[in-house]
ZADO-1210 file (C-alpha; in nm, 4 decimals, padded with zeros to 6 digits):
<atoms>
<atom x="08.2536" y="11.0582" z="10.5680" code="MET" pos="1"/>
<atom x="08.2913" y="11.3995" z="10.7588" code="GLY" pos="2"/>
<atom x="07.9452" y="11.3692" z="10.9142" code="ILE" pos="3"/>
<atom x="08.0091" y="11.0077" z="11.0219" code="LEU" pos="4"/>
<atom x="08.3400" y="11.1120" z="11.1823" code="VAL" pos="5"/>
<atom x="08.1812" y="11.4267" z="11.3420" code="PHE" pos="6"/>
<atom x="07.8939" y="11.1866" z="11.5064" code="ILE" pos="7"/>
<atom x="08.1756" y="10.9513" z="11.6307" code="ILE" pos="8"/>
<atom x="08.3560" y="11.2468" z="11.7759" code="ILE" pos="9"/>
<atom x="08.0548" y="11.3747" z="11.9478" code="LEU" pos="10"/>
<atom x="07.9755" y="11.0249" z="12.0894" code="ALA" pos="11"/>
<atom x="08.3102" y="11.0136" z="12.2275" code="ILE" pos="12"/>
<atom x="08.3020" y="11.3501" z="12.4014" code="LEU" pos="13"/>
<atom x="07.9592" y="11.2767" z="12.5503" code="VAL" pos="14"/>
<atom x="08.0416" y="10.9419" z="12.6603" code="LEU" pos="15"/>
<atom x="08.3730" y="11.0413" z="12.8173" code="VAL" pos="16"/>
<atom x="08.2007" y="11.3435" z="13.0072" code="HIS" pos="17"/>
<atom x="07.9103" y="11.1277" z="13.1236" code="GLU" pos="18"/>
<atom x="08.1387" y="10.8342" z="13.2081" code="PHE" pos="19"/>
<atom x="08.3182" y="11.0747" z="13.4425" code="GLY" pos="20"/>
<atom x="07.9977" y="11.1487" z="13.6262" code="HIS" pos="21"/>
<atom x="07.8868" y="10.7881" z="13.6194" code="PHE" pos="22"/>
<atom x="08.2141" y="10.6296" z="13.7517" code="ILE" pos="23"/>
<atom x="08.2453" y="10.9025" z="14.0334" code="ALA" pos="24"/>
<atom x="07.8708" y="10.8363" z="14.1271" code="ALA" pos="25"/>
<atom x="07.9510" y="10.4611" z="14.1452" code="LYS" pos="26"/>
<atom x="08.2674" y="10.5138" z="14.3464" code="LYS" pos="27"/>
<atom x="08.0761" y="10.7395" z="14.5855" code="SER" pos="28"/>
<atom x="07.7935" y="10.4881" z="14.6687" code="GLY" pos="29"/>
<atom x="07.5351" y="10.6679" z="14.4485" code="VAL" pos="30"/>
<atom x="07.2975" y="10.4694" z="14.2606" code="LYS" pos="31"/>
<atom x="07.3003" y="10.5541" z="13.8729" code="VAL" pos="32"/>
<atom x="06.9367" y="10.4861" z="13.7362" code="GLU" pos="33"/>
<atom x="07.0280" y="10.5678" z="13.3559" code="GLU" pos="34"/>
<atom x="07.3112" y="10.6373" z="13.1537" code="PHE" pos="35"/>
<atom x="07.1987" y="10.7812" z="12.8264" code="GLY" pos="36"/>
<atom x="07.3481" y="10.8760" z="12.4899" code="PHE" pos="37"/>
<atom x="07.1431" y="11.1525" z="12.3444" code="GLY" pos="38"/>
<atom x="06.8191" y="11.3238" z="12.4798" code="PHE" pos="39"/>
<atom x="06.4819" y="11.1559" z="12.4882" code="PRO" pos="40"/>
<atom x="06.2488" y="11.0179" z="12.3460" code="PRO" pos="41"/>
<atom x="06.4275" y="10.6981" z="12.4231" code="ARG" pos="42"/>
<atom x="06.5001" y="10.4658" z="12.1122" code="ILE" pos="43"/>
<atom x="06.5971" y="10.1646" z="12.3235" code="PHE" pos="44"/>
<atom x="06.7699" y="10.0709" z="12.6511" code="GLY" pos="45"/>
<atom x="06.9448" y="09.7600" z="12.8164" code="ILE" pos="46"/>
<atom x="06.9306" y="09.7255" z="13.1913" code="LYS" pos="47"/>
<atom x="07.2346" y="09.5686" z="13.3585" code="LYS" pos="48"/>
<atom x="07.2377" y="09.5749" z="13.7264" code="GLY" pos="49"/>
<atom x="07.0486" y="09.8844" z="13.8630" code="GLU" pos="50"/>
<atom x="07.1449" y="10.1061" z="13.5868" code="THR" pos="51"/>
<atom x="06.9795" y="10.1481" z="13.2448" code="LEU" pos="52"/>
<atom x="07.1816" y="10.2077" z="12.9590" code="TYR" pos="53"/>
<atom x="06.9905" y="10.3881" z="12.6823" code="SER" pos="54"/>
<atom x="07.0142" y="10.5362" z="12.3248" code="ILE" pos="55"/>
<atom x="06.7957" y="10.8307" z="12.2706" code="ASN" pos="56"/>
<atom x="06.6760" y="11.0056" z="11.9657" code="ALA" pos="57"/>
<atom x="06.8405" y="11.3453" z="11.9913" code="ILE" pos="58"/>
<atom x="07.2119" y="11.2829" z="11.9592" code="PRO" pos="59"/>
<atom x="07.3323" y="11.6275" z="12.0868" code="LEU" pos="60"/>
<atom x="07.4546" y="11.5342" z="12.4232" code="GLY" pos="61"/>
<atom x="07.3861" y="11.2646" z="12.7074" code="GLY" pos="62"/>
<atom x="07.3064" y="11.2302" z="13.0609" code="PHE" pos="63"/>
<atom x="07.3528" y="11.0471" z="13.3750" code="VAL" pos="64"/>
<atom x="07.0388" y="11.0136" z="13.5959" code="LYS" pos="65"/>
<atom x="07.1228" y="10.9600" z="13.9721" code="LEU" pos="66"/>
<atom x="06.8945" y="10.8520" z="14.2235" code="TYR" pos="67"/>
<atom x="06.7591" y="11.1346" z="14.4388" code="GLY" pos="68"/>
<atom x="06.9097" y="11.3928" z="14.2163" code="GLU" pos="69"/>
<atom x="06.6023" y="11.5905" z="14.2468" code="GLU" pos="70"/>
<atom x="06.5594" y="11.6900" z="14.5850" code="TYR" pos="71"/>
<atom x="06.1868" y="11.6547" z="14.5498" code="LYS" pos="72"/>
<atom x="06.2177" y="11.3201" z="14.4504" code="GLU" pos="73"/>
<atom x="06.0971" y="11.0571" z="14.7006" code="HIS" pos="74"/>
<atom x="06.3706" y="10.8761" z="14.8611" code="VAL" pos="75"/>
<atom x="06.3042" y="10.5480" z="15.0331" code="SER" pos="76"/>
<atom x="06.4765" y="10.4970" z="15.3935" code="ALA" pos="77"/>
<atom x="06.6029" y="10.1799" z="15.2611" code="LYS" pos="78"/>
<atom x="06.7888" y="10.3461" z="14.9541" code="LEU" pos="79"/>
<atom x="06.8934" y="10.6754" z="15.1484" code="LYS" pos="80"/>
<atom x="07.2468" y="10.6080" z="15.1428" code="LYS" pos="81"/>
<atom x="07.2393" y="10.5793" z="14.7722" code="LYS" pos="82"/>
<atom x="07.0619" y="10.8990" z="14.7072" code="ALA" pos="83"/>
<atom x="07.2719" y="11.1923" z="14.5755" code="PHE" pos="84"/>
<atom x="07.0643" y="11.4333" z="14.7666" code="SER" pos="85"/>
<atom x="07.1757" y="11.2777" z="15.1072" code="HIS" pos="86"/>
<atom x="07.5257" y="11.2854" z="15.0125" code="LYS" pos="87"/>
<atom x="07.7913" y="11.5164" z="15.1780" code="LYS" pos="88"/>
<atom x="07.8715" y="11.8450" z="14.9607" code="PRO" pos="89"/>
<atom x="08.2050" y="11.7376" z="14.8829" code="TYR" pos="90"/>
<atom x="08.0966" y="11.4050" z="14.7242" code="ILE" pos="91"/>
<atom x="07.8369" y="11.5935" z="14.5172" code="LYS" pos="92"/>
<atom x="08.1125" y="11.8285" z="14.4198" code="ALA" pos="93"/>
<atom x="08.3210" y="11.5395" z="14.3364" code="PHE" pos="94"/>
<atom x="08.0500" y="11.3806" z="14.1151" code="ILE" pos="95"/>
<atom x="07.9824" y="11.7071" z="13.9152" code="ILE" pos="96"/>
<atom x="08.3474" y="11.7832" z="13.8667" code="ILE" pos="97"/>
<atom x="08.4198" y="11.4519" z="13.7205" code="ALA" pos="98"/>
<atom x="08.2677" y="11.4937" z="13.4033" code="GLY" pos="99"/>
<atom x="08.4891" y="11.8018" z="13.3397" code="VAL" pos="100"/>
<atom x="08.7804" y="11.5979" z="13.4465" code="MET" pos="101"/>
<atom x="08.7035" y="11.3272" z="13.2249" code="GLY" pos="102"/>
<atom x="08.7112" y="11.5751" z="12.9196" code="ASN" pos="103"/>
<atom x="09.0419" y="11.7151" z="13.0482" code="PHE" pos="104"/>
<atom x="09.1964" y="11.3706" z="13.0864" code="LEU" pos="105"/>
<atom x="09.0833" y="11.2714" z="12.7368" code="LEU" pos="106"/>
<atom x="09.2346" y="11.5979" z="12.5949" code="GLY" pos="107"/>
<atom x="09.5561" y="11.5315" z="12.7836" code="TRP" pos="108"/>
<atom x="09.5851" y="11.1587" z="12.6933" code="GLY" pos="109"/>
<atom x="09.5377" y="11.2356" z="12.2947" code="LEU" pos="110"/>
<atom x="09.7949" y="11.5401" z="12.3189" code="ILE" pos="111"/>
<atom x="10.0388" y="11.3050" z="12.4933" code="SER" pos="112"/>
<atom x="09.9886" y="11.0253" z="12.2176" code="PHE" pos="113"/>
<atom x="10.0454" y="11.3029" z="11.9525" code="LEU" pos="114"/>
<atom x="10.3603" y="11.3965" z="12.1008" code="PHE" pos="115"/>
<atom x="10.4793" y="11.0466" z="12.0597" code="THR" pos="116"/>
<atom x="10.3987" y="11.0784" z="11.6824" code="GLN" pos="117"/>
<atom x="10.5296" y="11.4125" z="11.6322" code="GLY" pos="118"/>
<atom x="10.3256" y="11.7304" z="11.6298" code="ILE" pos="119"/>
<atom x="10.3578" y="12.0609" z="11.4945" code="PRO" pos="120"/>
<atom x="10.4119" y="12.3174" z="11.7816" code="THR" pos="121"/>
<atom x="10.4373" y="12.6806" z="11.7582" code="PRO" pos="122"/>
<atom x="10.7711" y="12.8301" z="11.8090" code="THR" pos="123"/>
<atom x="10.8290" y="13.1533" z="12.0406" code="ASN" pos="124"/>
<atom x="10.9180" y="13.3444" z="11.7135" code="LYS" pos="125"/>
<atom x="10.7078" y="13.5973" z="11.5531" code="VAL" pos="126"/>
<atom x="10.7955" y="13.6629" z="11.1902" code="VAL" pos="127"/>
<atom x="10.7166" y="13.9620" z="10.9517" code="VAL" pos="128"/>
<atom x="10.5628" y="13.8003" z="10.6517" code="GLU" pos="129"/>
<atom x="10.4690" y="14.1350" z="10.4641" code="ALA" pos="130"/>
<atom x="10.4857" y="14.4860" z="10.5199" code="VAL" pos="131"/>
<atom x="10.1966" y="14.6988" z="10.3891" code="GLN" pos="132"/>
<atom x="10.2830" y="15.0288" z="10.2138" code="GLN" pos="133"/>
<atom x="10.2273" y="15.3598" z="10.3586" code="GLY" pos="134"/>
<atom x="10.2044" y="15.2266" z="10.7204" code="THR" pos="135"/>
<atom x="10.4032" y="15.2695" z="11.0365" code="PRO" pos="136"/>
<atom x="10.5993" y="14.9503" z="10.9694" code="ALA" pos="137"/>
<atom x="10.7191" y="15.0563" z="10.5986" code="SER" pos="138"/>
<atom x="10.8071" y="15.4174" z="10.7380" code="LYS" pos="139"/>
<atom x="10.9953" y="15.2603" z="11.0306" code="ALA" pos="140"/>
<atom x="11.1963" y="15.0266" z="10.8145" code="GLY" pos="141"/>
<atom x="11.0443" y="14.6876" z="10.8911" code="LEU" pos="142"/>
<atom x="11.1165" y="14.4018" z="10.6292" code="LYS" pos="143"/>
<atom x="10.9928" y="14.0709" z="10.5503" code="GLU" pos="144"/>
<atom x="11.1524" y="13.8055" z="10.7596" code="LYS" pos="145"/>
<atom x="11.2384" y="14.0210" z="11.0352" code="ASP" pos="146"/>
<atom x="11.1920" y="13.8507" z="11.3809" code="ILE" pos="147"/>
<atom x="11.0399" y="14.0770" z="11.6434" code="ILE" pos="148"/>
<atom x="11.1414" y="13.9405" z="11.9916" code="SER" pos="149"/>
<atom x="11.0898" y="14.2390" z="12.2258" code="LYS" pos="150"/>
<atom x="10.8687" y="14.5535" z="12.2475" code="ILE" pos="151"/>
<atom x="11.0010" y="14.8365" z="12.4804" code="SER" pos="152"/>
<atom x="10.7791" y="15.1182" z="12.6194" code="TYR" pos="153"/>
<atom x="10.8611" y="15.3592" z="12.8988" code="ALA" pos="154"/>
<atom x="11.1427" y="15.1555" z="13.0503" code="ALA" pos="155"/>
<atom x="10.9090" y="14.8372" z="13.0505" code="GLN" pos="156"/>
<atom x="11.0179" y="14.5528" z="12.8202" code="THR" pos="157"/>
<atom x="10.7419" y="14.2975" z="12.6871" code="TYR" pos="158"/>
<atom x="10.8857" y="13.9743" z="12.5405" code="PRO" pos="159"/>
<atom x="10.7212" y="13.8765" z="12.2148" code="ILE" pos="160"/>
<atom x="10.6649" y="13.4940" z="12.1956" code="THR" pos="161"/>
<atom x="10.3261" y="13.4902" z="12.0203" code="ALA" pos="162"/>
<atom x="10.1422" y="13.6780" z="11.7620" code="THR" pos="163"/>
<atom x="09.8764" y="13.7756" z="12.0187" code="THR" pos="164"/>
<atom x="10.1527" y="13.9346" z="12.2211" code="ASN" pos="165"/>
<atom x="10.2424" y="14.1706" z="11.9520" code="LEU" pos="166"/>
<atom x="09.8743" y="14.2529" z="11.8424" code="THR" pos="167"/>
<atom x="09.7704" y="14.3121" z="12.1784" code="ASP" pos="168"/>
<atom x="10.0713" y="14.5548" z="12.2791" code="ILE" pos="169"/>
<atom x="10.0383" y="14.7390" z="11.9605" code="ALA" pos="170"/>
<atom x="09.6722" y="14.8113" z="12.0264" code="LYS" pos="171"/>
<atom x="09.7365" y="14.8952" z="12.3937" code="LYS" pos="172"/>
<atom x="09.9960" y="15.1435" z="12.3208" code="PHE" pos="173"/>
<atom x="09.8629" y="15.2924" z="11.9899" code="SER" pos="174"/>
<atom x="09.9536" y="15.6382" z="11.9194" code="GLY" pos="175"/>
<atom x="10.2775" y="15.5890" z="12.1593" code="GLN" pos="176"/>
<atom x="10.6405" y="15.5604" z="12.0477" code="LYS" pos="177"/>
<atom x="10.7584" y="15.2036" z="12.0940" code="LEU" pos="178"/>
<atom x="11.1047" y="15.0381" z="12.0567" code="LEU" pos="179"/>
<atom x="11.1006" y="14.7068" z="11.8604" code="LEU" pos="180"/>
<atom x="11.3856" y="14.4722" z="11.9273" code="THR" pos="181"/>
<atom x="11.4179" y="14.2948" z="11.5770" code="VAL" pos="182"/>
<atom x="11.6442" y="14.0020" z="11.4661" code="ASN" pos="183"/>
<atom x="11.7381" y="14.0395" z="11.0877" code="ARG" pos="184"/>
<atom x="11.9771" y="13.7978" z="10.9239" code="ASN" pos="185"/>
<atom x="12.1116" y="13.7007" z="11.2537" code="GLY" pos="186"/>
<atom x="12.1877" y="14.0636" z="11.3630" code="LYS" pos="187"/>
<atom x="11.9939" y="14.2556" z="11.6513" code="GLN" pos="188"/>
<atom x="11.8581" y="14.6004" z="11.5584" code="ILE" pos="189"/>
<atom x="11.6502" y="14.8344" z="11.7268" code="MET" pos="190"/>
<atom x="11.3559" y="15.0203" z="11.5205" code="ILE" pos="191"/>
<atom x="11.1276" y="15.3015" z="11.6608" code="ASP" pos="192"/>
<atom x="10.7649" y="15.2809" z="11.5680" code="ILE" pos="193"/>
<atom x="10.4342" y="15.4365" z="11.6436" code="VAL" pos="194"/>
<atom x="10.1240" y="15.2212" z="11.6307" code="PRO" pos="195"/>
<atom x="09.8254" y="15.3686" z="11.4482" code="ARG" pos="196"/>
<atom x="09.5087" y="15.4351" z="11.6664" code="THR" pos="197"/>
<atom x="09.2680" y="15.3739" z="11.3970" code="ASN" pos="198"/>
<atom x="09.4212" y="15.1949" z="11.1092" code="PRO" pos="199"/>
<atom x="09.2154" y="15.0997" z="10.7834" code="PRO" pos="200"/>
<atom x="09.0031" y="14.8063" z="10.7619" code="ALA" pos="201"/>
<atom x="09.1925" y="14.4955" z="10.7035" code="GLY" pos="202"/>
<atom x="09.5097" y="14.6561" z="10.8592" code="GLN" pos="203"/>
<atom x="09.6388" y="14.6416" z="11.2249" code="GLY" pos="204"/>
<atom x="09.8040" y="14.9137" z="11.4017" code="PRO" pos="205"/>
<atom x="10.1576" y="14.8511" z="11.2650" code="LEU" pos="206"/>
<atom x="10.0805" y="14.7441" z="10.9242" code="GLY" pos="207"/>
<atom x="10.2238" y="14.4187" z="10.9031" code="ILE" pos="208"/>
<atom x="10.1321" y="14.0520" z="10.8160" code="VAL" pos="209"/>
<atom x="10.2857" y="13.8321" z="11.1065" code="ILE" pos="210"/>
<atom x="10.3202" y="13.4580" z="11.1449" code="SER" pos="211"/>
<atom x="10.4418" y="13.2289" z="11.4235" code="GLN" pos="212"/>
<atom x="10.6471" y="12.9360" z="11.2630" code="PRO" pos="213"/>
<atom x="10.5934" y="12.5768" z="11.3701" code="PHE" pos="214"/>
<atom x="10.8372" y="12.3029" z="11.4522" code="GLU" pos="215"/>
<atom x="10.7683" y="11.9310" z="11.4926" code="GLU" pos="216"/>
<atom x="10.8156" y="11.8056" z="11.8465" code="LYS" pos="217"/>
<atom x="10.8242" y="11.4382" z="11.9174" code="LYS" pos="218"/>
<atom x="10.8727" y="11.2666" z="12.2685" code="TYR" pos="219"/>
<atom x="10.9330" y="10.9342" z="12.4161" code="SER" pos="220"/>
<atom x="10.6333" y="10.7242" z="12.5611" code="TRP" pos="221"/>
<atom x="10.7638" y="10.8323" z="12.9076" code="TYR" pos="222"/>
<atom x="10.8198" y="11.2113" z="12.8364" code="GLN" pos="223"/>
<atom x="10.4962" y="11.2657" z="12.6288" code="ALA" pos="224"/>
<atom x="10.2529" y="11.2432" z="12.9439" code="PRO" pos="225"/>
<atom x="10.4614" y="11.5151" z="13.1280" code="ILE" pos="226"/>
<atom x="10.4785" y="11.7381" z="12.8169" code="TYR" pos="227"/>
<atom x="10.1130" y="11.6602" z="12.7246" code="GLY" pos="228"/>
<atom x="09.9954" y="11.7723" z="13.0561" code="LEU" pos="229"/>
<atom x="10.1751" y="12.1136" z="13.0367" code="ILE" pos="230"/>
<atom x="10.0469" y="12.1480" z="12.6670" code="GLU" pos="231"/>
<atom x="09.6829" y="12.0555" z="12.7779" code="ALA" pos="232"/>
<atom x="09.6979" y="12.2909" z="13.0649" code="ALA" pos="233"/>
<atom x="09.8394" y="12.5724" z="12.8403" code="ARG" pos="234"/>
<atom x="09.5666" y="12.5165" z="12.5850" code="ILE" pos="235"/>
<atom x="09.2952" y="12.4976" z="12.8486" code="THR" pos="236"/>
<atom x="09.4275" y="12.8351" z="12.9919" code="GLU" pos="237"/>
<atom x="09.4128" y="12.9839" z="12.6374" code="THR" pos="238"/>
<atom x="09.0523" y="12.8540" z="12.5810" code="ILE" pos="239"/>
<atom x="08.9429" y="12.9988" z="12.9193" code="ALA" pos="240"/>
<atom x="09.1077" y="13.3399" z="12.8423" code="THR" pos="241"/>
<atom x="08.9749" y="13.3728" z="12.5048" code="GLU" pos="242"/>
<atom x="08.6218" y="13.2517" z="12.6132" code="LEU" pos="243"/>
<atom x="08.6185" y="13.5320" z="12.8922" code="GLY" pos="244"/>
<atom x="08.7180" y="13.7915" z="12.6424" code="LYS" pos="245"/>
<atom x="08.4342" y="13.6734" z="12.4114" code="THR" pos="246"/>
<atom x="08.1818" y="13.6676" z="12.6847" code="LEU" pos="247"/>
<atom x="08.2953" y="13.9968" z="12.8099" code="PHE" pos="248"/>
<atom x="08.2618" y="14.1319" z="12.4617" code="ALA" pos="249"/>
<atom x="07.9194" y="13.9880" z="12.4216" code="PHE" pos="250"/>
<atom x="07.7849" y="14.1433" z="12.7375" code="VAL" pos="251"/>
<atom x="07.9273" y="14.4791" z="12.6511" code="THR" pos="252"/>
<atom x="07.7915" y="14.4682" z="12.2797" code="PHE" pos="253"/>
<atom x="08.1487" y="14.4835" z="12.1378" code="LYS" pos="254"/>
<atom x="08.2501" y="14.3097" z="11.8205" code="LYS" pos="255"/>
<atom x="08.4791" y="14.0044" z="11.9008" code="THR" pos="256"/>
<atom x="08.7360" y="13.8781" z="11.6458" code="GLN" pos="257"/>
<atom x="08.6875" y="13.5104" z="11.7936" code="ILE" pos="258"/>
<atom x="08.4899" y="13.2859" z="11.5764" code="GLN" pos="259"/>
<atom x="08.2396" y="13.0596" z="11.7575" code="VAL" pos="260"/>
<atom x="08.1383" y="12.7557" z="11.5887" code="ALA" pos="261"/>
<atom x="07.8380" y="12.5252" z="11.6840" code="GLY" pos="262"/>
<atom x="07.7688" y="12.1583" z="11.5524" code="PRO" pos="263"/>
<atom x="07.7409" y="12.2716" z="11.1908" code="VAL" pos="264"/>
<atom x="08.0808" y="12.4515" z="11.1862" code="GLY" pos="265"/>
<atom x="08.2409" y="12.1637" z="11.3915" code="ILE" pos="266"/>
<atom x="08.1194" y="11.9132" z="11.1253" code="ALA" pos="267"/>
<atom x="08.2756" y="12.1279" z="10.8529" code="GLN" pos="268"/>
<atom x="08.6146" y="12.1317" z="11.0403" code="TYR" pos="269"/>
<atom x="08.5826" y="11.7840" z="11.0911" code="THR" pos="270"/>
<atom x="08.5754" y="11.7181" z="10.7163" code="GLY" pos="271"/>
<atom x="08.8748" y="11.9514" z="10.6776" code="GLN" pos="272"/>
<atom x="09.0615" y="11.7571" z="10.9431" code="ALA" pos="273"/>
<atom x="08.9888" y="11.4204" z="10.7768" code="ILE" pos="274"/>
<atom x="09.1863" y="11.5413" z="10.4639" code="LYS" pos="275"/>
<atom x="09.4857" y="11.6216" z="10.6654" code="LEU" pos="276"/>
<atom x="09.5074" y="11.2686" z="10.8371" code="GLY" pos="277"/>
<atom x="09.3971" y="11.0770" z="11.1344" code="LYS" pos="278"/>
<atom x="09.6485" y="11.2937" z="11.3696" code="ASN" pos="279"/>
<atom x="09.4774" y="11.6079" z="11.2740" code="THR" pos="280"/>
<atom x="09.1536" y="11.4460" z="11.3540" code="VAL" pos="281"/>
<atom x="09.2860" y="11.3383" z="11.7017" code="LEU" pos="282"/>
<atom x="09.4041" y="11.6867" z="11.7570" code="GLU" pos="283"/>
<atom x="09.0819" y="11.8199" z="11.6866" code="LEU" pos="284"/>
<atom x="08.9107" y="11.5814" z="11.9132" code="LEU" pos="285"/>
<atom x="09.1675" y="11.6820" z="12.1957" code="ALA" pos="286"/>
<atom x="09.0927" y="12.0448" z="12.1389" code="LEU" pos="287"/>
<atom x="08.7125" y="11.9856" z="12.1459" code="LEU" pos="288"/>
<atom x="08.7385" y="11.7863" z="12.4542" code="SER" pos="289"/>
<atom x="08.9200" y="12.0898" z="12.6407" code="LEU" pos="290"/>
<atom x="08.6864" y="12.3291" z="12.5178" code="ASN" pos="291"/>
<atom x="08.4015" y="12.1196" z="12.6600" code="LEU" pos="292"/>
<atom x="08.5690" y="12.0740" z="12.9949" code="ALA" pos="293"/>
<atom x="08.6153" y="12.4864" z="13.0087" code="VAL" pos="294"/>
<atom x="08.2664" y="12.5393" z="12.9022" code="VAL" pos="295"/>
<atom x="08.1015" y="12.2847" z="13.1134" code="ASN" pos="296"/>
<atom x="08.2766" y="12.4486" z="13.4380" code="ILE" pos="297"/>
<atom x="08.1518" y="12.7777" z="13.3679" code="LEU" pos="298"/>
<atom x="07.9036" y="12.8919" z="13.6775" code="PRO" pos="299"/>
<atom x="07.5957" y="12.9195" z="13.4386" code="PHE" pos="300"/>
<atom x="07.2760" y="12.7471" z="13.5194" code="PRO" pos="301"/>
<atom x="07.2286" y="12.4103" z="13.3658" code="ALA" pos="302"/>
<atom x="07.5983" y="12.3567" z="13.3159" code="LEU" pos="303"/>
<atom x="07.8130" y="12.1626" z="13.5713" code="ASP" pos="304"/>
<atom x="07.9690" y="12.4816" z="13.6836" code="GLY" pos="305"/>
<atom x="07.6024" y="12.6105" z="13.7862" code="GLY" pos="306"/>
<atom x="07.5417" y="12.2925" z="13.9709" code="ARG" pos="307"/>
<atom x="07.8677" y="12.3250" z="14.1529" code="LEU" pos="308"/>
<atom x="07.7904" y="12.6773" z="14.2756" code="ILE" pos="309"/>
<atom x="07.4512" y="12.5522" z="14.4134" code="PHE" pos="310"/>
<atom x="07.6570" y="12.2754" z="14.5911" code="VAL" pos="311"/>
<atom x="07.9229" y="12.5178" z="14.7288" code="LEU" pos="312"/>
<atom x="07.6506" y="12.7452" z="14.8637" code="TYR" pos="313"/>
<atom x="07.5309" y="12.4446" z="15.0517" code="GLU" pos="314"/>
<atom x="07.8549" y="12.3465" z="15.1725" code="TRP" pos="315"/>
<atom x="07.9266" y="12.6865" z="15.3114" code="ILE" pos="316"/>
<atom x="07.5882" y="12.8041" z="15.4337" code="THR" pos="317"/>
<atom x="07.4799" y="12.4468" z="15.5549" code="LYS" pos="318"/>
<atom x="07.1558" y="12.4932" z="15.4022" code="ARG" pos="319"/>
<atom x="07.0027" y="12.3689" z="15.0787" code="LYS" pos="320"/>
<atom x="06.9077" y="12.6040" z="14.8005" code="VAL" pos="321"/>
<atom x="06.5410" y="12.6707" z="14.7432" code="ASN" pos="322"/>
<atom x="06.4712" y="12.3962" z="14.4887" code="GLN" pos="323"/>
<atom x="06.1841" y="12.5845" z="14.3021" code="THR" pos="324"/>
<atom x="06.4380" y="12.8584" z="14.2453" code="PHE" pos="325"/>
<atom x="06.7104" y="12.6251" z="14.1443" code="GLU" pos="326"/>
<atom x="06.4631" y="12.4417" z="13.8941" code="GLN" pos="327"/>
<atom x="06.3406" y="12.7769" z="13.7427" code="TYR" pos="328"/>
<atom x="06.7137" y="12.9044" z="13.7149" code="LEU" pos="329"/>
<atom x="06.8187" y="12.5872" z="13.5384" code="ASN" pos="330"/>
<atom x="06.5265" y="12.5944" z="13.2964" code="LEU" pos="331"/>
<atom x="06.6206" y="12.9700" z="13.2171" code="ILE" pos="332"/>
<atom x="06.9702" y="12.8409" z="13.1728" code="GLY" pos="333"/>
<atom x="06.8680" y="12.5543" z="12.9283" code="ILE" pos="334"/>
<atom x="06.6551" y="12.7951" z="12.7293" code="ILE" pos="335"/>
<atom x="06.9497" y="13.0636" z="12.6982" code="ILE" pos="336"/>
<atom x="07.1766" y="12.7733" z="12.5838" code="LEU" pos="337"/>
<atom x="06.9487" y="12.6403" z="12.3354" code="LEU" pos="338"/>
<atom x="06.8994" y="12.9845" z="12.2043" code="THR" pos="339"/>
<atom x="07.2652" y="13.0569" z="12.1681" code="LEU" pos="340"/>
<atom x="07.3158" y="12.6984" z="11.9848" code="ALA" pos="341"/>
<atom x="07.0380" y="12.7843" z="11.7505" code="ALA" pos="342"/>
<atom x="07.1797" y="13.1404" z="11.6854" code="LEU" pos="343"/>
<atom x="07.5474" y="12.9784" z="11.6313" code="ILE" pos="344"/>
<atom x="07.4071" y="12.7195" z="11.4115" code="THR" pos="345"/>
<atom x="07.2368" y="12.9720" z="11.1895" code="ILE" pos="346"/>
<atom x="07.5563" y="13.1706" z="11.1760" code="ASN" pos="347"/>
<atom x="07.7495" y="12.8541" z="11.0644" code="ASP" pos="348"/>
<atom x="07.5028" y="12.7783" z="10.7988" code="ILE" pos="349"/>
<atom x="07.5064" y="13.1335" z="10.6638" code="ILE" pos="350"/>
<atom x="07.8978" y="13.1469" z="10.6743" code="ARG" pos="351"/>
<atom x="07.9247" y="12.8137" z="10.4820" code="ILE" pos="352"/>
<atom x="07.6790" y="12.9134" z="10.2309" code="TYR" pos="353"/>
<atom x="07.8523" y="13.2455" z="10.1607" code="LYS" pos="354"/>
</atoms>
């Protein structure tokens, strides 16, 4: 069941993304030669109008083939106006970005729908769930159920509205004396604490286990799109920030605490989501769609973001990129992406096996 739902989720993500490119190309007067689900070899296809709609053997993506997309491709004088390569740079940029916008709109729409059903949303409270013995927290007198609202250091106050706020600040000022503002049984108290620079494995600088409580938020049908947009933007920002941290850690050979999942890992999470109900599956679909939007806009060869960079270069310099260079760069990008996908998949299999 989980595998079937995963395939359906993958199909929805791919079709929405490629439909974005498809509809933008159609609206811009570009001929779409093929709209394909999966990658070749082709299993079968149906041609309607000027477009071939195909199902292909490798169900790990999809594509939209535009007429004149390859600059070396012969373009007849009769169809010049329908060729992608002969469109203005801003039209090309619109077509490229449309796939990313399709995924963002899907995420926004699903989150908006879930807001009408009621969805668990993290509060701005960070609660101490446990205090580890012999740590700065136990020595300072922190207790279970304490709510940490602020951290002060050198006349600067940092509001604590998420668990990441607390952990990041504790690491940043490790070894320094901090002042915590804590709510305990409705009373506000101040606690001095010095985070550890090198805490033992399995413990943080403070020596506490923290959580961020959830509350159910439910909105009317006309409120949901507004709050859904705000939430979709917030999630997208978080994804972009964490992805940036992960990439930086990767290129600097540093260990990252972010767990990256490939198709196998996502299939596993899909199975877990099914057990929690359809709304959880829809929430997973929304998160994956927003993730796909962020990843695709990265300025990396073979991704939409990489293609956009070439178009922006053409737009600014009024010159087209050397096509041989672009083809080789995209080929290298594809090889790197496939290698990363293979490594992530192997890691997922090992993690599940263990």
